[in-house]
Z-matrix of the N, CA and C atoms (Angstrom, degrees):
N
C 1 1.422
C 2 1.522 1 111.22
N 3 1.288 2 119.51 1 135.21
C 4 1.456 3 118.50 2 -177.96
C 5 1.499 4 111.95 3 -78.02
N 6 1.346 5 114.23 4 160.26
C 7 1.457 6 122.56 5 173.28
C 8 1.553 7 107.15 6 -92.18
N 9 1.255 8 118.17 7 124.11
C 10 1.457 9 123.73 8 -176.31
C 11 1.536 10 109.84 9 -96.39
N 12 1.361 11 114.53 10 119.32
C 13 1.463 12 118.19 11 174.18
C 14 1.573 13 109.15 12 -69.92
N 15 1.279 14 117.54 13 148.16
C 16 1.483 15 117.50 14 175.80
C 17 1.532 16 110.04 15 -76.34
N 18 1.329 17 115.34 16 177.47
C 19 1.488 18 121.24 17 -179.01
C 20 1.593 19 109.63 18 -63.58
N 21 1.339 20 114.54 19 -35.28
C 22 1.435 21 118.55 20 -171.54
C 23 1.557 22 110.02 21 -122.95
N 24 1.329 23 116.04 22 127.62
C 25 1.410 24 121.55 23 174.56
C 26 1.564 25 108.32 24 -133.87
N 27 1.308 26 117.03 25 103.89
C 28 1.418 27 124.58 26 -179.49
C 29 1.507 28 110.51 27 -135.84
N 30 1.292 29 116.48 28 -174.32
C 31 1.467 30 120.22 29 178.03
C 32 1.509 31 114.56 30 -54.56
N 33 1.369 32 113.22 31 -31.57
C 34 1.435 33 117.49 32 -177.19
C 35 1.530 34 116.98 33 -67.36
N 36 1.386 35 116.88 34 -28.77
C 37 1.435 36 117.93 35 -179.34
C 38 1.545 37 112.65 36 -126.19
N 39 1.288 38 117.71 37 3.16
C 40 1.506 39 119.35 38 -177.37
C 41 1.488 40 113.92 39 -60.57
N 42 1.303 41 120.46 40 -45.84
C 43 1.433 42 123.62 41 -177.69
C 44 1.578 43 111.09 42 -61.59
N 45 1.319 44 113.45 43 -46.09
C 46 1.492 45 117.61 44 179.12
C 47 1.487 46 110.78 45 -64.73
N 48 1.318 47 118.12 46 -42.61
C 49 1.420 48 121.27 47 176.70
C 50 1.511 49 115.29 48 -62.34
N 51 1.325 50 116.50 49 -38.87
C 52 1.474 51 121.60 50 175.67
C 53 1.526 52 109.53 51 -63.03
N 54 1.329 53 118.88 52 -43.44
C 55 1.429 54 120.81 53 -179.97
C 56 1.526 55 110.87 54 -67.69
N 57 1.287 56 117.36 55 -37.32
C 58 1.454 57 120.21 56 179.13
C 59 1.528 58 110.91 57 -64.66
N 60 1.295 59 115.62 58 -42.31
C 61 1.480 60 119.06 59 175.41
C 62 1.448 61 114.16 60 -63.41
N 63 1.359 62 117.51 61 -45.35
C 64 1.449 63 122.37 62 -177.68
C 65 1.549 64 110.56 63 -64.71
N 66 1.359 65 117.50 64 -29.89
C 67 1.458 66 117.57 65 177.01
C 68 1.530 67 112.72 66 -80.05
N 69 1.309 68 116.65 67 -8.57
C 70 1.453 69 122.54 68 178.26
C 71 1.529 70 109.71 69 -124.78
N 72 1.339 71 115.61 70 41.79
C 73 1.463 72 121.49 71 -170.49
C 74 1.518 73 113.97 72 -60.42
N 75 1.294 74 119.72 73 -19.12
C 76 1.501 75 121.34 74 178.63
C 77 1.497 76 109.52 75 -67.95
N 78 1.372 77 117.27 76 -24.36
C 79 1.490 78 120.88 77 -177.64
C 80 1.580 79 110.04 78 -91.98
N 81 1.277 80 118.71 79 -6.11
C 82 1.449 81 120.37 80 -173.86
C 83 1.510 82 114.53 81 -80.20
N 84 1.284 83 120.66 82 -8.56
C 85 1.420 84 122.11 83 176.91
C 86 1.488 85 113.36 84 -56.05
N 87 1.361 86 115.68 85 -33.84
C 88 1.430 87 122.49 86 178.68
C 89 1.535 88 106.70 87 -124.89
N 90 1.353 89 119.48 88 117.94
C 91 1.419 90 124.18 89 177.29
C 92 1.546 91 108.47 90 -112.29
N 93 1.284 92 115.51 91 120.32
C 94 1.474 93 120.56 92 -178.41
C 95 1.552 94 108.14 93 -96.37
N 96 1.289 95 114.34 94 126.34
C 97 1.464 96 120.32 95 -178.03
C 98 1.494 97 112.55 96 -110.38
N 99 1.276 98 117.50 97 19.63
C 100 1.519 99 121.26 98 -174.30
C 101 1.511 100 112.17 99 -63.81
N 102 1.320 101 121.35 100 -26.41
C 103 1.412 102 125.04 101 179.37
C 104 1.509 103 114.12 102 -89.85
N 105 1.327 104 118.12 103 -16.68
C 106 1.449 105 124.71 104 -172.11
C 107 1.505 106 107.45 105 -70.16
N 108 1.387 107 113.65 106 123.14
C 109 1.459 108 118.16 107 177.85
C 110 1.528 109 113.14 108 -144.23
N 111 1.315 110 116.00 109 -12.50
C 112 1.507 111 122.06 110 -179.75
C 113 1.516 112 106.65 111 -128.83
N 114 1.341 113 115.15 112 102.74
C 115 1.476 114 117.36 113 -175.74
C 116 1.528 115 109.16 114 -156.47
N 117 1.312 116 111.68 115 161.82
C 118 1.457 117 119.54 116 174.56
C 119 1.544 118 107.35 117 -128.82
N 120 1.291 119 116.51 118 -169.82
C 121 1.475 120 121.08 119 -178.56
C 122 1.539 121 115.06 120 -61.45
N 123 1.332 122 118.08 121 -14.64
C 124 1.470 123 117.78 122 179.69
C 125 1.496 124 109.13 123 -65.46
N 126 1.322 125 120.10 124 -25.24
C 127 1.477 126 117.72 125 177.90
C 128 1.490 127 111.04 126 -61.58
N 129 1.324 128 119.39 127 -28.68
C 130 1.448 129 121.05 128 175.81
C 131 1.512 130 112.00 129 -65.62
N 132 1.305 131 116.47 130 -39.04
C 133 1.473 132 122.44 131 176.85
C 134 1.512 133 111.52 132 -60.38
N 135 1.368 134 116.06 133 -39.84
C 136 1.458 135 117.95 134 179.60
C 137 1.524 136 109.21 135 -71.39
N 138 1.291 137 117.95 136 -47.02
C 139 1.492 138 118.90 137 179.78
C 140 1.546 139 113.72 138 -60.94
N 141 1.303 140 116.71 139 -37.32
C 142 1.510 141 120.27 140 177.53
C 143 1.524 142 109.97 141 -69.30
N 144 1.296 143 118.80 142 -37.49
C 145 1.528 144 120.87 143 175.70
C 146 1.499 145 109.39 144 -60.97
N 147 1.349 146 117.17 145 -44.02
C 148 1.413 147 120.37 146 179.17
C 149 1.501 148 111.68 147 -66.86
N 150 1.346 149 119.01 148 -39.35
C 151 1.444 150 121.81 149 179.18
C 152 1.548 151 108.44 150 -63.07
N 153 1.346 152 115.89 151 -41.68
C 154 1.492 153 116.90 152 -178.41
C 155 1.542 154 110.31 153 -61.48
N 156 1.357 155 115.85 154 -41.25
C 157 1.472 156 121.68 155 179.62
C 158 1.507 157 108.76 156 -59.66
N 159 1.305 158 118.10 157 -46.83
C 160 1.436 159 122.49 158 -176.94
C 161 1.538 160 112.17 159 -65.56
N 162 1.292 161 114.21 160 -36.54
C 163 1.509 162 119.33 161 179.61
C 164 1.534 163 111.76 162 -64.28
N 165 1.313 164 116.62 163 -29.43
C 166 1.464 165 118.39 164 -179.16
C 167 1.564 166 108.72 165 -68.07
N 168 1.345 167 115.62 166 -20.95
C 169 1.475 168 121.27 167 175.10
C 170 1.502 169 114.96 168 -101.72
N 171 1.345 170 116.42 169 12.84
C 172 1.454 171 120.06 170 179.48
C 173 1.500 172 112.70 171 74.79
N 174 1.281 173 120.19 172 19.78
C 175 1.467 174 123.45 173 -179.26
C 176 1.505 175 110.42 174 -116.59
N 177 1.333 176 117.65 175 177.45
C 178 1.419 177 120.32 176 178.90
C 179 1.581 178 109.10 177 -147.06
N 180 1.301 179 114.86 178 158.64
C 181 1.430 180 121.00 179 -177.67
C 182 1.550 181 110.95 180 -83.34
N 183 1.291 182 115.22 181 144.94
C 184 1.450 183 119.97 182 173.07
C 185 1.543 184 108.95 183 -126.08
N 186 1.308 185 117.30 184 121.26
C 187 1.423 186 122.68 185 -173.40
C 188 1.475 187 111.13 186 -103.44
N 189 1.299 188 118.54 187 119.65
C 190 1.478 189 126.20 188 -178.88
C 191 1.520 190 112.42 189 -102.98
N 192 1.277 191 116.01 190 142.91
C 193 1.482 192 122.95 191 174.96
C 194 1.511 193 113.24 192 58.06
N 195 1.319 194 116.43 193 40.14
C 196 1.499 195 122.20 194 177.49
C 197 1.513 196 109.87 195 -66.38
N 198 1.351 197 117.08 196 127.05
C 199 1.441 198 120.07 197 174.57
C 200 1.519 199 110.67 198 -65.11
N 201 1.265 200 117.32 199 152.56
C 202 1.512 201 120.49 200 -179.74
C 203 1.490 202 110.97 201 -57.96
N 204 1.282 203 120.65 202 -37.20
C 205 1.480 204 122.97 203 179.59
C 206 1.563 205 109.78 204 -60.64
N 207 1.304 206 116.90 205 -37.54
C 208 1.473 207 119.79 206 178.99
C 209 1.545 208 109.13 207 -66.92
N 210 1.280 209 117.75 208 -41.23
C 211 1.459 210 120.92 209 179.65
C 212 1.547 211 109.81 210 -65.60
N 213 1.343 212 117.34 211 -37.98
C 214 1.437 213 120.69 212 178.70
C 215 1.522 214 110.00 213 -67.61
N 216 1.346 215 117.36 214 -45.62
C 217 1.437 216 120.15 215 178.38
C 218 1.536 217 112.10 216 -59.21
N 219 1.330 218 116.75 217 -41.56
C 220 1.429 219 119.43 218 179.31
C 221 1.497 220 112.25 219 -66.56
N 222 1.309 221 117.90 220 -31.86
C 223 1.468 222 122.51 221 174.33
C 224 1.513 223 111.98 222 -69.16
N 225 1.356 224 118.27 223 -43.26
C 226 1.439 225 120.27 224 179.33
C 227 1.556 226 110.74 225 -64.72
N 228 1.325 227 117.71 226 -35.26
C 229 1.418 228 119.51 227 -179.49
C 230 1.541 229 114.12 228 -88.65
N 231 1.320 230 115.60 229 -0.93
C 232 1.477 231 122.85 230 176.34
C 233 1.529 232 114.25 231 70.91
N 234 1.278 233 116.59 232 30.93
C 235 1.477 234 121.50 233 179.82
C 236 1.520 235 114.53 234 -115.74
N 237 1.325 236 117.56 235 8.01
C 238 1.431 237 121.28 236 -177.86
C 239 1.518 238 113.28 237 -53.29
N 240 1.350 239 116.71 238 -46.83
C 241 1.454 240 121.98 239 -178.35
C 242 1.518 241 110.85 240 -66.78
N 243 1.348 242 117.46 241 -39.72
C 244 1.498 243 120.83 242 178.38
C 245 1.503 244 112.09 243 -60.38
N 246 1.354 245 117.66 244 -30.47
C 247 1.435 246 120.67 245 -175.91
C 248 1.484 247 111.68 246 -105.22
N 249 1.309 248 119.31 247 1.14
C 250 1.464 249 121.00 248 -177.99
C 251 1.476 250 115.28 249 68.23
N 252 1.417 251 115.74 250 27.58
C 253 1.489 252 121.68 251 176.99
C 254 1.475 253 110.56 252 -105.20
N 255 1.311 254 113.41 253 118.22
C 256 1.519 255 117.51 254 -179.47
C 257 1.462 256 109.28 255 -128.67
């Protein structure tokens, strides 16, 4: 079952979201971004923390329905390949 990101991911909720995801790491292999529409670069911090957690178990994150803005941000920060966003 995928982990669904909320509509909004900003500094206000990023830490809580990161913790929620890490406590449900079995669902992080697939992250669904279909609801995501209000976010800043902190979403990348959350996704990278989850990716790091999965890598310790020999797994990786798969991001579905990534908005174009997320792909652009990942490119600007140089983490597109790490997150599988092209």
